[in-house]
C-alpha positions as CSV (number, residue, x, y, z in Angstrom):
1,X,23.3,-17.5,-1.1
2,X,24.5,-14.5,-3.2
3,X,22.1,-13.3,-5.9
4,X,22.6,-13.5,-9.6
5,X,21.8,-11.2,-12.5
6,X,20.1,-12.8,-15.6
7,X,20.2,-10.3,-18.4
8,X,17.7,-10.2,-21.2
9,X,19.5,-10.8,-24.5
10,X,19.4,-8.3,-27.4
11,X,16.8,-9.5,-29.9
12,X,17.3,-9.9,-33.6
13,X,14.4,-9.2,-35.8
14,X,13.4,-12.9,-36.0
15,X,13.7,-13.3,-32.2
16,X,11.6,-10.4,-31.0
17,X,9.1,-11.3,-28.4
18,X,5.5,-12.0,-29.6
19,X,3.3,-10.9,-26.7
20,X,-0.5,-10.6,-26.5
21,X,-2.6,-8.8,-23.9
22,X,-5.9,-10.4,-22.8
23,X,-8.2,-8.0,-21.1
24,X,-10.9,-10.0,-19.3
25,X,-14.2,-8.6,-18.0
26,X,-15.0,-4.9,-17.5
27,X,-11.8,-4.1,-15.6
28,X,-9.6,-6.0,-17.9
29,X,-11.1,-4.3,-21.0
30,X,-10.4,-1.0,-19.4
31,X,-6.8,-1.9,-18.5
32,X,-5.7,-2.9,-22.0
33,X,-7.3,0.2,-23.7
34,X,-4.7,2.0,-25.7
35,X,-1.9,-0.5,-25.0
36,X,0.7,-0.4,-27.8
37,X,0.7,-4.2,-28.2
38,X,-1.7,-6.8,-29.7
39,X,-4.8,-6.8,-27.5
40,X,-7.8,-9.2,-27.1
41,X,-10.9,-8.3,-25.1
42,X,-13.0,-11.1,-23.6
43,X,-16.2,-10.6,-21.6
44,X,-19.6,-11.9,-20.9
45,X,-20.9,-8.4,-21.4
46,X,-21.7,-7.0,-24.9
47,X,-21.4,-3.5,-23.4
48,X,-17.7,-4.1,-22.4
49,X,-16.9,-5.2,-25.9
50,X,-18.8,-2.4,-27.6
51,X,-16.6,0.3,-25.9
52,X,-13.4,-1.6,-26.3
53,X,-10.9,-0.8,-29.0
54,X,-9.1,-4.1,-28.8
55,X,-7.9,-5.7,-32.0
56,X,-9.9,-8.8,-31.3
57,X,-13.1,-9.2,-29.2
58,X,-14.7,-12.3,-27.9
59,X,-18.1,-12.7,-26.2
60,X,-17.7,-15.6,-23.8
61,X,-20.7,-17.4,-22.3
62,X,-20.7,-18.2,-18.6
63,X,-20.9,-21.9,-19.4
64,X,-17.5,-21.7,-21.0
65,X,-16.0,-20.0,-18.0
66,X,-17.3,-22.6,-15.7
67,X,-16.3,-25.5,-18.0
68,X,-12.6,-24.9,-18.0
69,X,-10.5,-24.4,-14.9
70,X,-8.0,-27.2,-14.9
71,X,-4.2,-26.8,-14.7
72,X,-3.1,-30.0,-16.3
73,X,-1.6,-30.0,-19.8
74,X,-3.8,-32.9,-20.9
75,X,-6.8,-30.5,-20.8
76,X,-5.6,-29.6,-24.3
77,X,-7.6,-32.5,-25.6
78,X,-10.8,-31.1,-24.3
79,X,-10.2,-27.5,-25.3
80,X,-11.8,-27.4,-28.8
81,X,-15.1,-28.5,-27.6
82,X,-15.1,-26.3,-24.5
83,X,-13.8,-23.0,-25.9
84,X,-13.8,-23.4,-29.6
85,X,-11.0,-23.3,-32.2
86,X,-11.2,-19.6,-32.7
87,X,-10.2,-18.8,-29.2
88,X,-7.5,-21.5,-29.2
89,X,-6.0,-20.0,-32.3
90,X,-5.3,-16.7,-30.6
91,X,-2.4,-18.4,-28.8
92,X,-0.7,-19.3,-32.1
93,X,2.5,-17.3,-32.7
94,X,2.5,-16.1,-29.1
95,X,5.5,-16.3,-26.7
96,X,3.9,-14.6,-23.7
97,X,0.2,-14.1,-22.8
98,X,-0.4,-11.2,-20.4
99,X,-3.7,-11.7,-18.6
100,X,-5.2,-8.5,-17.2
101,X,-8.3,-8.5,-15.0
102,X,-10.0,-7.6,-11.8
103,X,-10.6,-10.5,-9.5
104,X,-13.8,-10.8,-7.4
105,X,-16.4,-10.9,-10.1
106,X,-17.4,-14.0,-12.1
107,X,-16.0,-12.9,-15.5
108,X,-12.6,-11.7,-14.4
109,X,-12.1,-14.5,-11.9
110,X,-13.3,-17.4,-14.0
111,X,-12.1,-15.9,-17.3
112,X,-8.5,-15.5,-16.0
113,X,-8.5,-19.1,-15.0
114,X,-9.8,-20.1,-18.5
115,X,-7.2,-18.0,-20.4
116,X,-4.3,-19.2,-18.1
117,X,-5.4,-22.8,-18.6
118,X,-5.4,-22.4,-22.4
119,X,-2.0,-20.7,-22.4
120,X,-0.5,-23.4,-20.2
121,X,-2.0,-26.2,-22.3
122,X,-0.7,-24.6,-25.4
123,X,2.8,-24.2,-24.0
124,X,2.7,-20.4,-23.9
125,X,4.3,-18.5,-21.0
126,X,1.6,-16.6,-19.1
127,X,1.8,-13.7,-16.7
128,X,-1.3,-12.5,-14.9
129,X,-1.7,-8.9,-13.6
130,X,-4.7,-8.7,-11.4
131,X,-6.4,-6.3,-9.0
132,X,-7.9,-7.7,-5.8
133,X,-11.0,-6.2,-4.0
134,X,-11.1,-3.6,-1.2
135,X,-11.2,-5.3,2.2
136,X,-14.6,-3.7,2.7
137,X,-16.1,-5.6,-0.2
138,X,-18.3,-8.7,0.4
139,X,-16.9,-11.8,2.0
140,X,-18.2,-13.8,-1.0
141,X,-16.0,-11.8,-3.5
142,X,-12.9,-12.1,-1.3
143,X,-13.5,-15.8,-0.9
144,X,-13.7,-16.2,-4.6
145,X,-10.5,-14.3,-5.0
146,X,-8.7,-16.5,-2.6
147,X,-9.7,-19.6,-4.5
148,X,-8.9,-18.2,-7.9
149,X,-5.6,-16.8,-6.8
150,X,-4.6,-20.3,-5.7
151,X,-5.5,-21.7,-9.1
152,X,-3.7,-18.9,-11.0
153,X,-0.5,-19.4,-8.9
154,X,-0.6,-23.0,-9.9
155,X,-1.1,-22.3,-13.6
156,X,0.8,-19.0,-14.4
157,X,4.5,-18.3,-14.7
158,X,3.9,-15.3,-12.5
159,X,0.9,-13.5,-10.9
160,X,1.4,-9.8,-10.1
161,X,-1.2,-8.6,-7.6
162,X,-2.4,-5.0,-7.2
163,X,-4.4,-4.7,-4.0
164,X,-7.2,-2.1,-4.3
165,X,-6.8,-1.1,-0.6
166,X,-3.5,0.6,-1.6
167,X,-5.1,2.8,-4.1
168,X,-5.6,5.7,-1.7
169,X,-1.8,6.2,-1.4
170,X,-1.4,6.7,-5.2
171,X,-3.4,9.9,-5.4
172,X,-5.2,10.6,-2.2
173,X,-6.9,13.8,-3.5
174,X,-8.3,12.4,-6.7
175,X,-11.8,10.8,-7.2
176,X,-11.7,7.0,-7.2
177,X,-12.6,6.8,-10.9
178,X,-9.5,8.8,-11.8
179,X,-7.4,6.8,-9.4
180,X,-8.4,3.7,-11.2
181,X,-7.3,5.3,-14.5
182,X,-3.8,5.8,-12.9
183,X,-3.8,2.2,-11.7
184,X,-4.5,1.0,-15.3
185,X,-1.5,2.9,-16.6
186,X,0.7,1.5,-13.8
187,X,-0.5,-2.1,-14.5
188,X,0.5,-1.7,-18.2
189,X,4.0,-0.5,-17.3
190,X,5.6,-3.8,-16.5
191,X,3.9,-5.4,-19.5
192,X,5.3,-2.7,-21.9
193,X,8.8,-2.9,-20.3
194,X,9.0,-6.7,-20.5
195,X,7.8,-6.6,-24.1
196,X,10.4,-4.0,-24.9
197,X,13.4,-5.9,-23.5
198,X,12.7,-9.6,-23.6
199,X,13.4,-11.8,-26.6
200,X,12.0,-15.1,-27.5
201,X,15.2,-16.8,-26.3
202,X,14.7,-15.3,-22.8
203,X,11.7,-17.4,-21.9
204,X,14.0,-20.0,-20.3
205,X,15.9,-17.3,-18.4
206,X,12.6,-16.0,-17.1
207,X,11.7,-19.4,-15.7
208,X,15.2,-19.9,-14.2
209,X,15.2,-16.5,-12.5
210,X,11.6,-16.5,-11.2
211,X,11.6,-20.2,-10.4
212,X,8.8,-21.1,-8.0
213,X,8.4,-17.5,-6.8
214,X,5.1,-17.1,-8.6
215,X,3.6,-14.3,-6.6
216,X,4.7,-10.7,-7.5
217,X,4.2,-7.1,-6.5
218,X,5.1,-4.1,-8.6
219,X,7.0,-0.8,-7.9
220,X,7.8,2.1,-10.2
221,X,10.5,4.7,-9.8
222,X,11.0,7.9,-11.8
223,X,13.9,10.4,-11.2
224,X,15.9,13.2,-12.7
225,X,18.8,15.3,-11.7
226,X,21.5,14.7,-9.2
227,X,21.5,11.3,-7.4
228,X,18.8,10.1,-9.7
229,X,20.2,6.5,-9.5
230,X,19.7,6.4,-5.7
231,X,16.3,8.1,-5.9
232,X,14.9,5.9,-8.7
233,X,15.7,2.7,-6.8
234,X,14.3,4.1,-3.5
235,X,11.1,5.3,-5.2
236,X,10.6,1.9,-6.8
237,X,11.1,0.1,-3.5
238,X,8.7,2.4,-1.7
239,X,5.7,1.0,-3.7
240,X,2.6,0.7,-1.6
241,X,2.2,-2.9,-2.9
242,X,5.4,-4.1,-1.4
243,X,4.1,-5.7,1.7
244,X,7.0,-8.2,1.8
245,X,10.5,-7.8,3.1
246,X,12.7,-7.1,0.0
247,X,15.7,-8.4,1.8
248,X,14.1,-11.9,1.8
249,X,12.8,-11.9,-1.7
250,X,14.0,-14.9,-3.8
251,X,13.5,-13.2,-7.3
252,X,12.9,-9.9,-9.0
253,X,12.5,-8.4,-12.4
254,X,14.1,-5.0,-13.0
255,X,13.9,-2.9,-16.1
256,X,15.8,0.4,-16.5
257,X,14.8,2.8,-19.3
258,X,16.1,6.3,-20.3
259,X,16.1,8.5,-23.4
260,X,19.8,7.6,-23.7
261,X,20.6,4.6,-21.5
262,X,24.1,4.8,-20.0
263,X,26.0,1.6,-19.2
264,X,27.6,3.1,-16.1
265,X,24.2,4.2,-14.8
266,X,22.7,0.8,-15.5
267,X,25.5,-0.8,-13.6
268,X,25.0,1.5,-10.6
269,X,21.3,0.8,-10.5
270,X,21.8,-3.0,-10.7
271,X,24.5,-2.9,-8.0
272,X,22.2,-0.9,-5.7
273,X,19.4,-3.3,-6.3
274,X,21.6,-6.3,-5.5
275,X,22.4,-4.6,-2.2
276,X,18.7,-4.0,-1.4
277,X,17.7,-7.5,-2.6
278,X,20.6,-9.6,-1.3
279,X,18.9,-13.0,-1.7
280,X,17.1,-12.3,-5.0
281,X,18.0,-13.6,-8.4
282,X,17.4,-10.5,-10.7
283,X,16.1,-10.7,-14.2
284,X,17.5,-7.5,-15.7
285,X,16.6,-5.5,-18.9
286,X,17.1,-2.0,-20.3
287,X,15.9,-0.1,-23.3
288,X,15.8,3.4,-24.9
289,X,12.6,5.4,-24.4
290,X,12.9,9.0,-25.9
291,X,9.7,10.1,-24.1
292,X,11.5,10.1,-20.8
293,X,13.6,13.2,-21.8
294,X,15.9,13.9,-18.8
295,X,14.3,11.3,-16.5
296,X,15.1,7.7,-15.9
297,X,12.6,5.0,-15.0
298,X,12.9,1.7,-13.1
299,X,10.2,-0.9,-13.2
300,X,10.6,-3.4,-10.4
301,X,8.6,-6.7,-9.8
302,X,9.6,-8.4,-6.6
303,X,8.6,-12.0,-6.5
304,X,7.8,-14.1,-3.5
305,X,6.8,-17.7,-2.9
306,X,3.2,-18.1,-1.9
307,X,1.8,-21.3,-0.4
308,X,-0.7,-22.9,-2.7
């Protein structure tokens, strides 16, 4: 079946998207640091919260994390006594909750389930961006990730996974600590791009385009000069996290940005993507980013159906 393009609609002032970023656990607090969007840090560790510059900070007891993991909307009735009204109120006036964390540890794994469950119960679209452990890490951590991932895929609108095993291809000559810093910036890219292009009226379009393809991977392209359209698409598609066949993908999210976006260039990029992703419905957005100077950028999330 030929693919379709669903375009984000221009947002009037009263229809601008109201996103919030939830950084959960040590990794999540690091990821959201410096993000130009409303941020909330949640952790079981006082040290994580002390170093965080998030607008709101919440210390969460392990008993709370273990007490809420359901995916049914009727869990809303139990929420006040389990998590407290203050945490519930964070989701007021929110269109999309972006959940950022590392899976494998207790706080990130159980905390992401908790925030996703609250968002779903409150009727807020939620997108999780998560890292998964190195294959050399303990079986117990990887077993927990498999269980939590299944729960998240059943609760979130979309889960974008960043496999730590692929980190070495990002910057092979850098120390791991600096590589993690690069990864944090990459994980924020689709969040900032979606928040810059999506309006409140686009939530339904997001659901139609993504559908049941709740498992996503991310690719980023940057290019300048001659043939930059071809190169920006090819670079985005060469992401180390794309371990699926793009030609079989059912859905994708693509966002083009430039210092001076050009309609003809936008059309050429979307046409090239349609050829590379022949079965995917593509949710498309574009916006102006003066910091790019003479470069263009393409953020690409390819979505796949994952069995629950």
